[in-house]
N, C-alpha and C positions, 0 to 999 in steps of 0.2 A: 524713544521707541517709534514715534510717528515718523521720524526721519528714515528709519529702516523700511517702513512700509512705503514711504515715498520713493526711496531708491528702488524697491522691488517693482513698483508700478512703472517707473521709468525704464527699468531693465526689460520688463515684459512688453512695454510699448516698443522699445527698440527691436527686441527679438521678433515681435509680431510683424514689423515692417520688413525685416530682413531674415526671416526664419529659414528660407531655403539656403541662403548663403552661409548662415551659421551652421546648419546641419551638414552641409558639404564640407565645410572647414573642419568640423569635428570628426567627420568620417575620414578625411584625409590625414589628420593628425593621428587618429587611432590606427589607420592602416600603416602609416609610416613607422610608428612605434612597434607594431606587431611584426612587420617584416624585418625591421632592424634587429629586434630581439631574437627572432628565429635564426637569422644569419650569424649573429654574434655567439649564440649559445651552441649552435651546431657547426655550420660552416664547413661541412665535409666536401661539398661541391663548390670549388673555388670560383667557378664561373658565375654562380648565383649569389655569392657573398658580397659582391660589390655594392656600395651605397647607391650607385646609379640604378641598379636593378631594383633595389628597395624603393627608390623614388619613383621609377617608372610604374612598378606594380601599385604603389599607393595612388598615383594619378589615375591609373585605369580603374582601380577599385572605388575611387571617389564618385565616379559617375555610374556605378552599378549598385544594385540593391545590397544591403548589408549581409544577406545570406551568401552572396557571391564572394564577399570578402572572407568569410569563414572558409569557403571552398578553396580560394587561392592560398590562404595561409596553410591549409592542410596539404595541398599539393606541394608547396614549397618545403614544408617539413618532411614529407615523404621523399622528395627528391634528395634531400640531404641524407636521410637514412639509407636510401638506395646506394648512394655513393659510399656510405660507411660499411654496410653489410647487407647482403640479401636476406639473411635471417632476421635481422632487426627490422628491415623494411617489411617483411611479411608479417611479423608480429604487430608492428605499428599499424599497418594497413588493416589488420583484423580488429585491432582496438578501435581505430577510427570508424570502421564499419559498424561495430556494435554501438558506439556512441552516436553515430548519425541515425541509426534506427530509432533510438529513444529520442534524440533531439528533434528530428524532423517530425516524428509522430506527436510529440507532446508540446514542444516549444519552438516552432520554426521561425517565429518572429522575434526571438530573443537572442539575436546574433551578437549584439553588443555585450551581453552578459558573458558569453563564451570568451570573447576577446578581452574584456576588462579584467576577468579573474586572474589570468597569468600576469597581466601588467600590475595588478594590485599586489600580487605575491612578490614580484620583482621590486616594487617600491616599499616593501615591508609593511604594507597596510592592507592585508587581505580581508580583514573584517569589514571594510567599507562596502564590499560587494553584498554580503548577506544583509547588512543593515539597510542598504538602499533598496534591494529587491524585496525585503519584507515590507517596506513602506509603499512601494510602487506596484509590485506584481503579486501574483498568487503563489501557492506552494509549488506550482509547476516549474517555477524558475529555479528550483533546486537541481533540476536535471542539467541545464546548461552550466550552472555553477559547478556541479560535480565534474562535468566534462572538462571545463577549464582548469580545474584543480589537477586532474589526471594529466592533462597536456603539460602543465607547468612542471610536474615532477618527471614526466618523460623527458622534457628538455633538460632538466637538471642532471639526469643520468647521462644523457647524450653529451652534455657539456663535460662531464668527468672523463668520458672515454674518447674525447675528441683527439687527444694526442696518442691514443693507442694505435697499434698497427693492425692492419686488416688480417683477419683469420683466414685460414685455408683448411680444407678438409671438412668432411661431414661431421666428425666427432667434435671438432673445434667449433663448428657452426652451432651444433646442438647445445654445447656447453655455453656458448655466447647467448643463445636464445633463452636458455634456462636462467642464466644470470640476469638477463634483461627483464624477464618476467618477474623474477624474485625481487629485484631491486625496485621495480615500479609498484607492483601490487602487494608486496609484503613490506612496504614502507610504512612504518608505524606513524611517522609524522604526518603523512598524507591522510591516513584514515582518521587520525586525531583531529585534524583540521576539518575534515568532512563532517565528522560527528559534531564538532563545535559549531560549524555553520548551520547544521540542521537544527540543533537545539536553540541557538540564538535566533535563527529565523522564525521558528514557531513561537518563541516567547514574544518577539516584537510583533509578529503578525496577529497573534491572538489578542494581545493587549490593545493594540491600536484599533481593533474592531469592536472593542467593548464600549459600552455606554458610560464612559468615565470622562470627567473633566481632565484635560491635558493628557489624554490617553496616548497620543503620539510621543510626547516627551517621556512619559513613564515607560512606555515600551522601549524607546531608544536606550534610556539609561539602564533598564533591566536587562536588555539584550546585550549591551556592552559588558555589564558585570558578569552575566552568565558566560559570555565568551571567555573572559579572563579566568573565571573559576574552572570551567570545563577544561580549558587548555592546560591550566596549571595542574589540576588533579590528574588529567590524562597523561601528561608528561611524567609525573611522578610514578604513576601506576605502570606505564609502559616503558619507562626508562629512556624517554626521549629528551635530548638536551634542548631546552627552550630558554631563550633569554627573556627574562621577565620585563626588562626595561622596554625593548621594542614592542613586546606584547601589550603593555599598558598604554604606551604612546599610540600604537596603532588603533587600539579601541577608543582612545580619546578622539583621534582624528575621525574614526568612524562615527562616533556620537555627534561630533560637530557637523559632519557631512549630513547626518540624519536630520539635525536641527535646521540646516539650510534647506533641505528638501521640504521639511514641514513649513518653512516660511513661504515657499513658492507653491506648495500643493495644498496645504491645510491650515491656512491662517484664519482663525475664527476667534470670536469674542465670547468667551464663556460667561461673562458677566451679564450678557443680554440674551441668554438662552431661554427658550420657552417650551412649554409642553403643549402640543397641538393634538387635536383629535379629528379624524376624518372618517367618513363612512361612505360606503356604496351599497349596492344591492346585496352584496354577499358578505362583506367584512366590515369590521371597525378597525381603524388604524390609530394607534397611539404613537406619536412621533415627538422626539425631542428635536426642536429646531434651534440650531445654533447659527447666528448670523455671521457671515464672513467679514473679515476686516478689509475694508476697501477705502483706500486713501487716494484722493485725487490730487494731482499736482496743483499747488496753489498758483492762481493767476496773478500776474504781475500788474502793477499800476501802469497804465498806458498814458503817455503824454502826447496830446494832439495839438498840433500847431497849425493855425489857419493862415490866410494870406496876409492879414494885418498883424502878424506876430503875436496874436493873443493865444494864451495858453490856457487850456481847460484840462483839469485833472479829473479823470474818470475813475472812480473807485470800482473795483470789480465786485466787491460785496454789495455796494449800493445798486449796481446794475442787476445783480441777482435778486435782491429784494424787490426792486421795481418790476422785474419780469414776473416774479411770483405774485405780486399784487395785481398786476394786469391780468394774469391767468385766472386768479380767483374772481375778479370782476367779470371776466368773460364767461366763466363757468356759471356764475349767478345769473347773468343775463340769459344764457342759454337755458337754464332751468326755468326761468320765468317764461320764456317764449314757448318752451315745450309744454309746460303746465297750462298755459293759456289756451292751447288748442284742445285740451281734454274736456272742457266744459265752460258754459257761459258764465256760471256763477263765479268760478275761480278766476276767469278772465276779467270780469267786472271788478273784482276786488283788487287785482294787481294793476290794471290799466289806469291811466289818468282819466280825468273827467271830461276831457275834450274828445271829439269825435274821431272816427276812424281816419278821416281825411288828414287830420293833423298828427296822427300817431306815427312815430318812427321808431324802429327798432335800434338797439345799440349798434348793430352792424351798419345800418343806414346812416346813423350819426357819424360813425368813424369814416364811412365812405365820403359823406359830404364834406367833413373836415379835410380829408385828403384832397378832394377836388378843389376845395377852397384855397389850400396852400400850394397846390401844384400849379406849375405854369400852364397856361392855356395853349394847346396845340390843336389846331383844326377847329371845326365847328363843335359847338356844345352838344353833349349827348342828349338824346331825347329823353324827357322825363316820363317816367311811368311808375306805377304803383309796385313796390318791391316787397309788399307785405307777404303775399303767398309764396313768392319765390324765396324770400329770406327765411320764412318758416320752414320750407322744404329743405333749404340748404342747412339751416341750423339743426333740424331733425336728423338729416343724414350725417352731419358732423357729429352729433351726439351719439348716434348709433355706431358710427365708426369708432369713436372714442370708447364707447361701452364694450364693443367687441374686442378692441385692442387691449383694454384693461382686463377683460375676461381671459384673453389669450395669455397675457403676462401672468395673471393669477394662476392659470392652469399650468404654465411652465414652472412657476415657483412651487406649486403644489406637487407637480410631477418630480421636480428636483428634490423636494423635501421627502417625497415618498420613495425615492430611489434607494436610499439606505435601508428603509423599512423593508422594501421588497427583497433587497439583497440578504438581509438578515433572515427573512422568512424563507428565502430559497436555501440558505445554509441550514437552518434549523427545522425545516419542514419535516424531515424524517424523524428527528428526535421528538418534536412536538406531537406528531402523529402517534409515535410509540407511547409517549406518556399519556396521551388522551385515550389510547386504546387499552393499555395495560397498566397504567399507573392510576390516574385519577378515575374514580368510579370503577375500580377493578371488580370484575365479575368473578365471584367465587362460586363455582358450580357445586351442586350437591354431590357428596361422595357417599357411595353405597358400598356395601360389603363386597359386591361383585367387582367394583372398580379396584378395590384394594387387592383382591385376589388376582385380578388381571395384571396389575402392576408387579406383583410378586412373581407371577409366571414369566412375564416379559423380562424382568430383571434376571431371573434364573437362566432363562434361555440365552440372553445376551452374554451373561457371564460364562456360560458353557461354550458359546461360540468363540469368545475371546480366548479362553483357555485352550480350546481345540486348535485355534489358529496359531497360538504362541508355541505349542508343543509340536508343531509340524513344520515342514519346510514351506508351508503356505504363508508363514510369517514374512519370509523374505520376498515372496511374490507379492504379498499385500503391500509391503513397503515400496516396491517398485510401482504398484498401481497408485499409491498415495503420491509418489513423486510425479507420475504422469498427470494425475488430477491437479496437482499444484501448478504444473506447467500450463495446463489448459486454463486454470483459473487466472494465471498471470496473463495469458493471451486475451482472456475476456476483459481484464482490467484495462489493458492497453489497446483493446479493440483491434486485435490482429485478425482480421476477417477471414483470411485464407486458412489459418490454423484452426479457427473455430468452425469453418465449413468442413474441413477434413475430419475434425473430431466429431461434429454433429452427424456426419454421414458414415462414421465408423462405429457408432454405438452398437449396432446389431452384430457387426463382426467382432467387436471387443467382447460382447456378452458370450458369443459362441466360443471365442478363443479362451475366455475365462473358464468355461465349463470343461473344455478340452485340457487346459493346463492343470486345473484343480481336480481332474477326474479321479486320481488315486485318493486324494484327501476326502473328496465328497463321498466316494464309495466307502472309505473307512469310517466316516462319520455316520453314514446310514447303518453300517454294520454295528457300530457302537450303540446307536440308538435302538437297534433290535435286540442287543444284548441286555439292555437295562431291564431289570426285574422290578417294575414299579409295584405290581400287585402284592408280591410276596413281602415287600418291605412295609406295607401299610395294613395288611390284613392281620388282625390279632388272633386268629383262630389257630388251632392246632394243625400242624403241617407234618406230613411225612417227608423226610429228607433222604434223597438218594445219594449214596456215596460214590463219587467218581473213582476213587481208589482207596484201598484199605490203609489202615494204620501201619501195617507191615511194609507196604510199598513205600509209604512216606518215610518211615524210619530207615529203610534200606537206601533210599535216595540220599538222605542226610548223611548216613554213615559212609556211603561210597564217596560222596563229594568231599568231605573233610579228610577221608583217608587218601584220596588222590591229591588233595591240597598239600598234605604233609610231604609227599614225595615230588611235588610239582609236576603232576601229570595233568595235561590239559584236557578239558572235557566240555561238552556242550549238550545239555539235556533240555528237550522241549516237552513240557507237560501240556497236553492238549486239553481244551475246555469245550465250550459250546461249538465253536467253529471247527469244522472238520478240516484237517490239513492233508487232504488226499493228494493235492497237486504237488506238495513238497515231499510227501511220503513216497511218491513214485520216482523221485530223483535219487533215492538210495537203494540199498539192498533190503528186500523184504525179509522180515523176521516175525516170529510169533512165539515169544517166550515170556515167562514170568519175570517181573522185575525183582532183582536181588542185588545186593551189594557186590557179590562176587562177579556176577555177570557184567555189571557196569564197569567194575575195575578192569576186568579182562578185555572188554571192548575197547576202552581208551588207553590200554597199555601200549607203550611205544613199540613200533615195528610190527604191530598186528594188522591184519588186513582191514579191520573195521575202525581203527582209531581215528582216521581222518574224516572230519565232517561231524554231523550232529545225529543224535538219536531222537526218535519221537515216541513218547510214552502216551498210550491211550488206555486209561483205566489202570489195571494192574499188569499190563503187558507192554512189551517193547515191540512196536509194529515195524520199525524200519531203522536202519543205521546207515552211516556215511551219507546223510542227506545234505543237500545244498540249500542254504538259507539266503534270503535277500539281504543285501547290505544296506544299512541306513545311510541317507544323505544328510543327516543332521550334522551341521558343522560345529555344533556345541560339544560334541563328544571329545574328551581329552585325547591329545595326540599321543600320549604314552600308552594308550590302549590299542590292541591289535585288531586283526580281522575277525577273530572269534567274538570279541565283545561287540564290534560293529554289526556282525551278523545277528547276535542276540537281540540288539536294539531294533534292527530292521525287522526281525520276525515278530517282535512284540508290537510293532507299528502296524503290521498288516493283519494281525490276528489278535485274539484274546488270550493266547497261550502264555504260560509262565515259563520263562527260559532261564535256566541255571547255567552259569559258566564257571569254570575253574581255570585260573590263570596258569599258564605253563611257565611263566617267568617268576611270579611271586607266590603262587599257590593260593591266592585269595579267592574266595567264593563270592560271586556277584549274581544278582537277580535282575532281569529285565522284564517289565510288564507295563503295557500301555504306553510304550515309547520312552519310558524312563528307566534308567539304570541305577540300581542301588549297589554300591561297591563295598567289598570287604565286610560281609555280614558274618555273624557267628551262628552257631547251631540253633540257638533259641529263636533268633530272627528268621532263619530259614524255615524252621518248624511253623512259625506263625504264618509265613507266606504260603506254605503248602496247606495249612489248615483253612486258609481263606478260600482256596480254590478246591478244596477236597469235597465239601458238601454242596452239591449243585443238583437240583432236580429239574426234570424236563417240564415242558408246558402241560403235558397231559397229566403227569403225576401231581403237578402243582394244582391243577383244577380239581383233581380227585381229593387232594388233601384239603383244599378249601371247602369242598362239599362235605367231607367227613367231619372236618372241624366244625362246620356250621351245624351238622346234625347233632354232634356231641354237645355243643353249646346249647342247642334248643332243648335237648333232653334234660340237661342240668337245670335249666330255667323252669321247666315244667315240673 
């Protein structure tokens, strides 16, 4: 195992010396493979399909940034599609434009991922890319990975049509564009691989960031297994033909590539891991410190030959031990010198018994020995006392060493704290949420008024939802939800222009919503005014005003089912609280009592009054041949005609009860509150009419409440 680490150190040393050359060589090889693969898979433009063109473009791309390589590859591919078909070129250009928007915004420095993904697909080892990206990059790398996958399947489709003839005509071009889009974006295999990439990526990324021993190895193996399982299950569910042999081999290669990356990026010794604690003015830090595996290249034995052919063997290990002993002696001597300057008592204990004149520091001793063994050149240096100078130099040396050690310690501490800070940056939101709402959760006091308030709000929200669902406002609301989702997406990807437009359009949108929803809001307020809350909760005796008599009710029932037997169409509007004056004026004014004979005669075929609706107010028919508003509800069955749609429309804009008799089937239907009840019998129609028959006005309701209260008080007295 140590040999592997030694090889790693040697490779890193060689790469460190020639990193620029290796980077350019890798970029050249990648560019050459990319351009060659594009020319071989498409090759519509013969002038660009030559290997010389690929070589020239690769040479040019070598000395340019990697992002330019992506641009050149895109231009080359679009040039081939232009030679194939203008329609395919337009669609491809649009696809590339969309991909570039996401790529440049999220991952502009991950050009190699975009280029390596199609190459990995061509080599039948596509899972190498998500495994490597999960170990090196963040989830943002999924964007260039997805772009590379789409590009590969685009080239696969272009490869299949390479031998096809060019189309002519607009219809043929549209058909070709439609086929191209379907083959690319409805490719189940492509989406299966994208989903497998995402799942495998997040499994590896999540596990390798955990505080686990051998987290990288566990993540690599788990991700490879997940890729195999997801791809196999997806191929069975979607009916995609997948070869399991290449799938398993490709994931094994991906796992091996991941282990190689771990060797160079995350080689640690879990056996020597430690738990460390740090603190500053604001936080306590609990860190798991795992030392890196660092192997130095072993030094070889050196053979030194002098002039007399005498050989001296110098052991490298002995040299190391000698240097360490020398360093320890020098450190002890420096400590003695420094401590001697702090006090006379400590100096007297450590100094010899002789006087200051005979005292020499270790540095002076080494200097004198060096002068003794060194050849004499020129006049002898002037002797002078080096005690103070040496103390100053030793003190300065010690201070420098202290600061250097402090800096090394700070760097180690900073390096050890970096994972901790990354973890805190990722989990800060979750931690704050738990601290605020989880641990030490504050439970407020609940009063009876709070419960009542919750119930009222629940009722109101429910009514609003029901109102929205039963009107055409539901479709408008869905459109607003889609627009809000688009703005949210723009906020996630920080599209500042769209956010600026949306932010400055809020007032206009609010005004537009009021204008668009004006009929629905008006109807909602009318419904709110129709609600009779007091009469439903007051337990006192009430006088009830009858809107129409029982005779009128029975005549309406009798006439409707009589006309239903002979399939005579009819449309009867029974007015309630809301006056239908504006619709009354659209017909012919009448003022006659309601009877079954009159109703049958009005709707008889070929009579002047049979076309349109009649309005019944109390016991009288006030108008005939009236025009009613048609409903815009798309949920109404298509087998119903204009008569039924007019009945629903009238019930949407008023509180009236609208009765229809089908001219085709003779079935009797009732519309009320925007809802249509079809094919009812006499008993059901009677119940409907009884529900709207007894309605009192507000004045009579107040009088009834007062009379009921008076009677109730008299009884109690």
